[in-house]
MARVOSE-835308 format. One record per residue (C-alpha): y, x, z. Coordinates in pm, whole numbers, plus 50000, padded with zeros to 5 digits. Layout:
BEGIN
YXZ...
! end
This chain:
BEGIN
869664228846058871684197445953873054172846222871004141846103867764160146162869074172146499869684135446604866144127446525864494153046720866734148447036865284116147174861604130047142862294160447348861744182647056863294215546970863074240046683863164274346551863634288946205861804324146087861694342245772858684351645598858724383545804858374358746104861814371646244863804342946423866744331546240867964303646410867044283746724867874250046900869484249947250866294241147445863774260047273863864288347567861754264347791858794266947564858934305247517856624329447690859724350247775862634324147780865344348947828864404369147503864994338147288867364347047011867934354446653866544386846531863264390246754859854383646620858694349246685855244361646787856534379847088858104345447207855024326847116851894346247158849904315647025851094326846664849284361146672846284359546474847324332646225849754350046028847604342445712848144307945777851684311745827852014330345506850124302945318852804275045455855884298845335854354303344993853524266044978849824266644957849514251045286851834221145398851484223645763849784236946082849804224046422848744235146769848354210647028848404210847424849744246447436850444254247809853034274848006852444281248380854924291448630854694297149008857964276349078857374247548848854544224848736852604233748418854354226548083852444215647791853874213447432852584210647083853854232946800853964218946446854794247646172856354233445822857604252445522861604246345548862634225445242866444226845274868424241845008869064279345012866564281745306863284287845096860594311245218861364301845582859194285545853860184255646050858514255646395858894224146593858004222746963857524188947136857164183947504853794169547574853504173947953853404137648041850624132747768848624159247895848814152348255847814118448199845024128947972843724152648227844064125848514842104101548280839514130448220839284137248585838804099648680836164096048397834384127548534834504112848890833204078848758830234093748586829554114348912829754079349103827574065048815825094091548873824984089349234824764051249198821884053148954819954077949178820534057549479819364027549300816214045449192815694057549550815824021749657813744008849406811014032849473811234022649843810913988149768807873995249537806144013049802806893988850083803633969650209805563939950307806693915450053810273914349987812173885349847816243883749764817563848649720820943832249652822373806749913820623778149743817133796749781816883808649414814923841449381816933870249239814373897249321810853903849418809113938449494805543944449393803993934149734805533900449701804183898949344800543907149475800893883649759801853851449597800253861149270803163859249024804653884148783808343897648856809703875948561807923845348685809313850649027812863854748914815003823348920811953806049058813133781549374811753794849713810433760549777808003766049506806113792049723807073782450074805873748650177808083749450485811143760350287813333734850497813193758250799814553786250584817163764150442818243755550778818353790050904820613799950589822883770650658823433779651022824153815050943826903803250673828583780050932828193801251246827303835851130824683838451402821703857251386819023846151127815553837051215813223865051306809343865651289809363828851133805973817951073805683793550764802723782850542803193796050170801193786849864799993811949590800023806249218796353796449257797173769949489795733789149818797553783450129798313813850328800463821050642803483844250613805573859550882809083863050750812033882850888815483871450737818923888750703822103881850500823893907050259827753897550171827983898549790831033906249596832663871149641834093862849996831853840150216828903839949949825663858050043822383867549946819363865150174816703889450230813203879650301810483903050438807263887550478803793897150576800493880950527799193869050862796333844150745793643863850889795523866551223796263829051225792463821651156791533843251438794183825051674792423792451549788913805751624790163818951974791633782252046788713766351938786423787152156788763782452446788513744452390784793747252365784593767752697786703742652862784553715652745781573733452869783003739653189783633702553231780133696953104778703720053373780863704753637779913669953548776153683753541776313700653883777783667754018774803647753874772293673953990773843671054343773513633754327769913632954204768883659254465770893637354744768453609054710765163625954743766573646655024767773615555193764173601155164762703632355304765173633355592764853596755676761013596055666760743628355880762993613356149761083579756159757863600456200759493620056462761383596056668758643567056623755553584256541753833570956838754953536056774754313530056415750773524456268748713549256105749233529055755752823532555815752723569655884750663574255573753313555055385756323575955522754133607455428753803593755076757593588855059757933625355149755413636254910756893612854621760683627854727759323662454697757603656554356760893640254247762903670954338760143692754162760763670953863764473678753879763923714853897761713711853586764583690853419766793719853463763983744353314764013718153032767513717552987767573755852977764633755352731766663730652507769593754252488767433779152395765893762852123762253764152295761943727552373758433711752264757163675752232754373670952490753913632752565751623624152850749843591452975751873572053210750873541753443754163520653426753563494753714752893523753946755573545053799758113515953864756693507354191757013544854305760663541854185761623511754379759903526254699762253557154671765463538554606764353515154902764533542855171768273549355077769233513355004766783492755169768633487455509771553466455312769753453855007766333435954961764623453454663761543434954526759413446854232757463425354030755523434553691754143410453425751533436953334748313424353450746423459553417748013491553314746913513153027747043549153152746203561352845749523550752666751413580952603755153583452686757193611552513759693617652814758533606053141761143621853348763883612653169762683573453172762353579053550765883591953571767263563753382765293534053563766333550653891770063549753774769793512853687768373501554014771153523754214773873506453991772593472054064772513481254469776063494754408777523465954284775623437154459
! end
């Protein structure tokens, strides 16, 4: 082998071997031993197949190269394994020797490919690991998507500025939008009180405090219907430092809020009824007080001065007792009337009224309670009453007139 050829092979870590047409080694380079199966047996005169078993079975190819019918043959990535060293990888290139006086010989070149093969194996291993990670990531993403699709609660993922990035099926059904319509939609388009959520995001970015939980806000659907939604919020760190996405899990609480409103209305109505009943009982106590005072006063007069007063006066006091008793009976009738009105059983039954006598009896009843300190005179312009005239609510008018007289006495 000429010197120039050796200089070319040296820097490439390439060794060579010359063999004749019988595949007997004729010449070897100094470093070819490390590529052989049995390095100690590398020497001229030995069959090349004993040194390199990889050539067994391709004798026809080798003879074709010797005869010139085939230009070359190459084996890549041949491995040698040793217990004491790392694996050795090399490439074999077989050519016909074209030097003068060296015809019918094979030139076998051996090039160290260990670095290339180790790098290739490392790349293959990393590619396999990446494929495994990708498969695991895909499976994990599918699993998460299935969870999100099966969630009964609405889920929205937004940017820091409140732009929707993801929405699950429940959110689409709740707000009436498709997924494509919700993506890139500002959260303020569906959350009327989005300012509350914005403030919560801003506070978290500044102080990393826990986001609001169970925040009740009014939202609007695509059809314009307003609904109540209870949101729980959380933050997720993105790939960029100090940049977060925000997750909102919402539940429709419109029915619950309506029930709460109805309960508040019922409580307010009940409170109002309590107040009405309290005023009513106060009024009843006041109304019963006057006829009772009349009865007590008249009976006391009859008891203490019965022998001193005239028969006409006795009769008058007894009439007062009778009138007061009738008034209390009327009050009880009024209570029954109110009960009938609440039950929807009130009927219109007008009755004849002797108006002068009616008013005179009222004045006499009030005189017993207020006559000591007030002079109460009754005068009527009606010369003759018409007892056939019908009054729709005699008891109500009696109460109104009595209240007017009492008020006059109270302020005079």
